[in-house]
N, C-alpha and C positions, 0 to 999 in steps of 0.2 A: 504494500500500500504506500502511496506517495502523497506527501503533504507539501503545500506551497510554502515558500519562504515567509509570506505574510502570516500564515497560520502559526508558524513557529515564533514569529515576532510577537504575535498576540499572546501566546502562552507565556513568553518571557516577561511581557508587561504585567500580566495578571500575577505571576509568581513574585515579581519585584514589589508590586503593590501590597500583596499579602504579607511579605516579609517586613515591609515598612510599617504596616498597621500593627503587626505583632510586636515589633520592637518599641513602637511609640506608646503602646498601651500596657506594656508589662510593668507591674508594680515595682517600685524601688524598694527592695527589701531592707535597705538601711534606714528608711524613713520610719519613725515611730508611728504605730497605728493609733488613730484617734479614738479607737474603740477599746483600747487597753484600760482596764479598771485599776486605778492606782489608789483606790480608797483605803485599803488596808495599809499601804505603805505611807500614805499621807498622815497616818497616826504618828509618824516620826516627826513630832512637832519641833525638834531641834534641827531639822534639815533646812538648809537654805534653798534646796531644790530637790524635787523628785521627778524623774523623767524616765522614759523608756527608750532604749536603743536596741533594736532587734529583739533578741531573746533575753535581754537583761534589763533590770531596773537599776537606774543610776541615782545614788543618793549622795548628796554633797553636804558636808557639815564642817564646822570649825573644831569640834571636839571639846568646846568649852562647856563645863557643867552649868546648868541653869540654877543650881543651888549654891549656897555659900559654902566656904571651905577655908580651913586654916592655910591651905596651899595657895590661896589668892593673895596672901600677904606679900607686899613688896612688888606687886605687878601693877599694870595699868588698870586692872579691874579691882583695885584694892577695896572699893566699896562693897565688894562681895566677900571680903574677909570675914571669917567668923572663927573664933577660937574653938578648939576642940571641946565638945560638950557631950560626947557619946558615953557609952557604958564600959569601954575597954580601959581598965585601970593601968594597963601596960602600954598605952598609946605612946609612941615615940615618933614625932614628926620627922620625915626624911628631909634632906636639904634641898630638894627640888621645888620648883615653882611652876604653876600652871602656865602653859603657853597655848597659843592658837595655831591651828594647822589648816590646811586645805585638803581635807579628806574627800576622796571619791570612792565610795563603795559601789561595786558593780556586782550585783547578785542575780542569779537565775530567776527569771520571771515565773517560770513553771518548774519548780524544783522537783527532782526525781532522785530516788535511791541510787547511789553510786554502785557501779559494778566492782570497782576497786576503791576502797575507802582511804582517803588521805589523812595523815596526822595533822593536827593543828600546829601552827608554828608560833614562835614568840611574836609579840606585837598584836595588832588588831585582828580579831577573828570574826568580828561582827559589829553591829551598831545597835545601841539602845535607843529608846524613843526620844531621849533628850539630845541625841547626836553624839554622845560619848561612846567610845569604842569599848567592846568587850575584849578581855584577854583570857587566855586559857588558865589552867590550874597550876601552872608552874611559875616560879620566881625568876628563873633564868635558864641558861644552857644546862644540858645534862639532866633535865627533868628535876630541878631542885624544887623541893616542896615549899609551900607558902608559909610554913610554920612561923618563922620570925617576921616575915614581911607583912603578915596580917596586922602586926602591931603598928604599922604606919598608915593603915587605912583610916580615913577621916570618919566623921560621924554619919556619912552617907555611903560608906563602904567603898570609897575610891581613893586614888592617890596618883601623883604624876611620876613618870620615870625620869631618867637623867635629862632628856631633851625637853621635858615639860609636858609630855603627852599624858593627860589625865585619862584614867581608865578604870573599869570595874572587873575584878575577878569574881566578886560575890554579888549577891542580890543588891541592885541599886535602890537603896532605901527611899530616896526622894521620889522615885517613880511608884514603887509599891505602896508608899504611904499615901500618895495622892490618888492612885487608881485602884488599889486593892492588891492583895497578895495572890489573887488568881488571874490578874490581868496580863495581857500581852505586854511584854517589856522590850521587845526588839527582835532582831533577825541575825542569824549567823550568815557567813559568806556563802553558804550553800543554798541560801534562800529560804530555809526552814525557820519558822518562828520560835521565839523563846518566851516562855511564860514564867510566872512567879512560882513561889514554893508551895502554894496551896491549889487544890483541885477538888471540886465537888464538896467544898466545906471542910476539907481535912488536909493536913500536911502531906505532900507527896513523899512516898516511901521509896528509898533507893531500890528496893526489891521490885518495884513496879516499872522501873526504867531499864532499858537495854544497855549494851556496852557503850553506846554513844550518848547516854544520859537523856534518852527521850523515849517516846512511844506514840502510837497512832490512835486517835479517836477524834470525835467532833469537838470543836471549840466555839466560842462565841463568834469569832471572825471566820471560821471555816466549818459551817454546820454539816458539811458532807464528810468531814474528817480530814485530817492531815497529820503527817509526822511532825512532832514539835519537841523542843527541848524544855527542861525545867531547871530553874535555879533551886539549889538545895543548900542546907547549911553544912554539909559534909562533903569531903572530896569525892568526886572531881568538881563539885559546885555547879558547873554549867555544862561541861563537855567531857566525855570520857575518852574512848579510843579513836578519836578523830571525827571527821565530818560524816554525817549520815549520807549526805548528798555530795555532789561535785561542787567545790567552792568556786566562786567568782574571784574577783581581785579587789585589792584596796591599795590606794596610793595616798601619800600625804605630802 
């Protein structure tokens, strides 16, 4: 069968137009979707911004606690200074002072259980509702226990490290005092939420938590159920043998 040159030219024109239309209407996958529900992440009232980039929620904070602290003494925020008035009779203030940072937490928008679980590292492993980072259960390299470092925690259970990065290893008392011991208090880098030390009217028992210090069931924010971590008063306090999901990133 033979076709004229004009027929082939027509086919070429139709093919070219189809390719152009396909390319011009393809969604830019790097553009945040306007239908993304950020309501649960907007509970992070200490964030300067909460946005979506592809498969990640991006949370920006300064890391400055919204409550007073003895560690504000001698800083530009000295009006936030408050002498220690907690219950630890062994409190010993460390020599560091609170500083401001430009944290960017990038966490999975749709967190999933990891195939291979990663250990948490020193430094920020998540973000609390007031924008202050969470740290893991260790005081330093080689998995040093928090035994003595606990005595430097202020009346809200936080303290700054050498560069001035204020953080919580323990329950952030300013948040749970305001919102309740069962409340959502933040997120880890793997995108899974962190809740306080009580659940269903009772203290959470370590025996009810898995090796990562969490479990799965419905919460106020996730009525269909989700894996979530709990803060407790005994080690590992927040996180056990690493992240349950695959962590995103944090820069400061």
